[in-house]
N, C-alpha and C positions, 0 to 999 in steps of 0.2 A: 710548731713542730707537730707532726701527726703521731698519734700513738698507735702502736702495733698490737695492743692487747685488747682492743675493742671493748673497753669498759668492763672487763671481767674481774678487775681488781687484782689480777696476778700478771706478772710479766712473763713473756715467753722465755724459753730456755736461754736463747742468745739474741740480744739486740744490741747492736753497736752503732755508735755515731760520733761525729766530731762536732764541735761548736766553736766557731771563731768568735772571739770576744774583742771588743774595742780596747785599745791600749789604755792603761791607767795613767799615761803621761798626758799632761795638759800643756797647751801652748798659749801664751798671751795673745797670739795673733791668729784669729780664725782663718782657716784655710791652709795654714802652714803645718806641715807634718813635724812631729818631734824628731830629734836627731837620731833616735834609735831606728835601725833598719829591721828590727824584729817586731813581731806581733804575737801576743799570747794566744795560743789555741788550746782549747780543752778537748780531749778525746774521751768519750764515754763508751763503755761496753757493759751491757747487762748480761751477766752470766752467773746467776746465783748459785749454780752447782759446780762452778769451776774452782779448782784449787789454785790456779796460777794464770794470770792474763798479762801479756806483754804487748808492747807496741814496737813495731819495726818499720822503718821507712828509709827513703833516700836521704832524709835529713839527719839520720844517725848511722848511715852506711849499712843499714839493714841489721844492725846489732840490736837484739831485743832489749827493750827498756821496760822494766817492771812497772805495772800499773798498780795503783793503790786501791784496795777493796774497801767499800763502805759497808755499813751494817745491813743495808737493804739489798745487797747483791750486785750493786753497780760497781764498776771498776773505772778509775779516773787516772789520766795522765795529763799534766800541764806542760806544754812544750812551747818555747819561743821559736817561731819560724820566720824566715825571711820572705819577702814579697815573691810571689810566683806560684807555680804549681808544684805540689809535692805528692809523691806516691807513698803509700803505706798499707799495712795490713795488721790486724790483731792476731795474736797467737793465743788461742784459748786452750789451755792445757796442752800446748805444743801444736795444736791444729791451726793452720792458717785460715783466717776468717775475714771475709770482706765486710766492709761497713755499708749497710743498706742505705744510710743517710749521706753517703759521700757525694761529692760534686760530680763524680763519674767513675767509671771503671776503665783501666788502661792495662797494657801489658808492660811488665818491667823488662830489664835488660836480659833476663833469662827466659822471657816469653810467658811468665806466669802472671795471672791476673792480680792486679793491685787496685786498691781504692785511691781516689784522687781528691785532694783538697786544694782549693785556690785561696791564696792569702793575698789580700790587697791592703 
């Protein structure tokens, strides 16, 4: 992962990204996928001066989901997503914010820009 603060020791005002993690499910047969069709995905947003950060996407019908703030100013949401592509955006104090680390940028059904995550 590249860092966006260039070694200054401080984080920029807003840095957001998602991280897909491998499933914690194990199978006794290599190459076979677990029965679950969901995969845990962690979404991170560094907004140390924000009072409230939410995650909204097609996976939750664009209803804002509150993210949890950590002591260092990072915000985290852990969501189980199905296989495929999902659109999302962060709401930092109510302001729609794209994820600079997203798989891509697309237009949602209203023509607004949204971040894209691919889950496999």
